[in-house]
C-alpha positions in Angstrom: -40.9 34.2 -11.9 -40.8 32.5 -15.2 -41.4 28.9 -13.9 -37.7 27.9 -14.1 -35.9 27.1 -10.8 -32.2 27.7 -10.3 -30.3 24.6 -9.2 -29.2 24.8 -5.6 -26.1 22.6 -6.3 -23.1 24.5 -7.6 -21.5 22.8 -10.6 -17.8 22.6 -10.5 -15.9 24.9 -12.7 -14.3 22.9 -15.5 -11.5 25.5 -15.4 -10.8 24.7 -11.8 -10.8 21.0 -12.5 -8.5 21.4 -15.5 -6.1 23.5 -13.4 -6.1 20.9 -10.6 -5.4 18.1 -13.1 -2.6 20.0 -14.7 -1.0 20.6 -11.2 -1.5 16.9 -10.3 0.2 15.8 -13.5 3.3 17.7 -12.4 3.4 16.6 -8.8 1.5 13.3 -8.5 0.3 14.6 -5.1 -3.3 15.5 -4.5 -2.6 17.9 -1.6 0.1 19.8 -3.4 -2.0 20.0 -6.6 -4.9 21.4 -4.6 -2.7 24.0 -2.9 -1.1 25.0 -6.2 -4.4 25.3 -7.9 -6.1 27.2 -5.1 -8.8 24.7 -4.2 -9.7 22.7 -1.1 -8.4 19.1 -1.6 -11.8 17.9 -0.6 -13.1 19.3 -3.9 -11.2 16.6 -5.8 -13.0 13.9 -3.8 -16.4 15.5 -4.4 -15.7 15.7 -8.1 -14.7 12.0 -8.0 -18.1 11.1 -6.5 -20.3 13.4 -8.6 -18.6 14.0 -12.0 -18.1 11.0 -14.4 -16.1 13.1 -16.9 -13.8 14.2 -14.1 -13.5 10.6 -12.9 -12.5 9.5 -16.4 -10.0 12.3 -16.8 -8.4 11.7 -13.4 -8.2 8.0 -14.0 -6.3 8.5 -17.3 -4.1 11.1 -15.7 -3.4 8.8 -12.7 -2.0 6.2 -15.1 0.4 8.8 -16.4 1.4 9.8 -12.8 2.0 6.1 -12.0 4.2 5.8 -15.0 6.1 8.9 -13.9 6.7 7.5 -10.5 7.8 4.1 -11.9 10.3 5.9 -14.2 11.7 7.8 -11.2 12.0 4.5 -9.2 13.9 2.9 -12.1 16.2 5.9 -12.4 17.1 5.8 -8.7 17.5 2.1 -8.7 19.5 1.8 -11.9 21.2 5.1 -12.6 21.4 6.2 -9.0 21.5 9.7 -7.5 24.5 11.8 -6.8 25.1 12.6 -3.1 27.6 14.8 -1.4 29.5 12.7 1.1 31.9 15.3 2.3 34.5 17.8 1.1 38.1 17.4 0.1 41.1 19.6 1.3 40.2 22.3 -1.2 36.6 22.5 0.0 35.4 20.8 -3.2 32.4 18.5 -2.7 33.1 14.7 -2.8 30.2 13.3 -4.9 29.3 9.6 -5.0 26.5 7.9 -6.8 24.1 6.0 -4.6 21.7 3.3 -5.8 18.5 2.1 -4.2 18.6 -1.7 -3.7 15.2 -1.5 -2.1 13.6 0.2 -5.1 15.3 -2.4 -7.4 13.8 -5.2 -5.3 10.3 -3.8 -5.6 10.7 -3.2 -9.3 11.8 -6.8 -9.8 8.9 -8.1 -7.8 6.5 -5.9 -9.8 7.9 -6.7 -13.2 8.8 -10.4 -12.6 6.6 -11.3 -9.6 6.6 -15.1 -10.3 10.3 -15.2 -10.2 10.9 -12.7 -7.3 7.9 -13.2 -5.1 8.3 -13.9 -1.4 8.2 -17.6 -0.7 7.6 -19.5 2.5 8.2 -23.2 2.8 7.1 -25.2 5.7 8.5 -28.7 6.3 8.6 -31.3 9.0 11.5 -32.6 11.1 14.8 -32.9 9.2 13.2 -31.1 6.2 10.8 -34.0 5.7 7.2 -33.8 4.9 4.8 -32.4 7.4 3.0 -35.0 9.5 -0.6 -34.4 10.3 -3.6 -36.3 11.7 -7.2 -35.8 10.6 -9.5 -35.6 13.6 -13.0 -36.6 12.8 -14.6 -35.6 16.1 -13.1 -33.8 19.1 -15.0 -34.3 22.3 -14.4 -31.9 25.2 -15.5 -33.1 28.6 -17.9 -30.9 30.4 -16.3 -29.0 33.2 -17.5 -29.8 36.7 -19.4 -27.1 38.4 -16.6 -26.6 40.9 -14.0 -26.1 38.2 -13.3 -22.8 36.4 -14.3 -23.4 32.8 -11.2 -21.8 31.2 -8.8 -23.4 33.7 -10.4 -26.8 33.1 -9.7 -26.6 29.4 -6.1 -25.4 29.9 -5.4 -28.1 32.4 -6.9 -30.7 30.1 -4.7 -29.5 27.2 -1.6 -29.6 29.4 -2.5 -33.1 30.6 -3.0 -34.3 27.0 0.4 -32.8 25.9 2.1 -34.7 28.8 0.3 -37.9 27.9 -2.0 -37.9 30.9 -5.5 -37.6 29.6 
């Protein structure tokens, strides 16, 4: 031997990576891209762990794919999609445009989250302010040996609620 050792780890083929990334750019789906490029989908995850150049390339491409998905969501929410809802007397399809209110809601929340975020408001009786009491110290009496510990606490809480402590 000439003193050089061969590496036992197989370097990924840049051609395989490029082919996978091209397929991913079209579908936005890792499983489909792997199938279409003839690799095991686990290869993608191994490359993500081991190859910084691949990580960077995939990250940039993923931004493109996210934009592609967002564009499709906007199209379906705003322009709608044509759907066949039946046939007329001459067997011609009756087409109607259907819009996605759900996609529109998510888009509004994403683009204008402060205005369209989910809100929860809690108020007291008759929409008044909440009333609360700060408790400094809560003492729990020790259960007697003859009383079941859990039942003793439950009974104490019921008695306190009914005004019989």
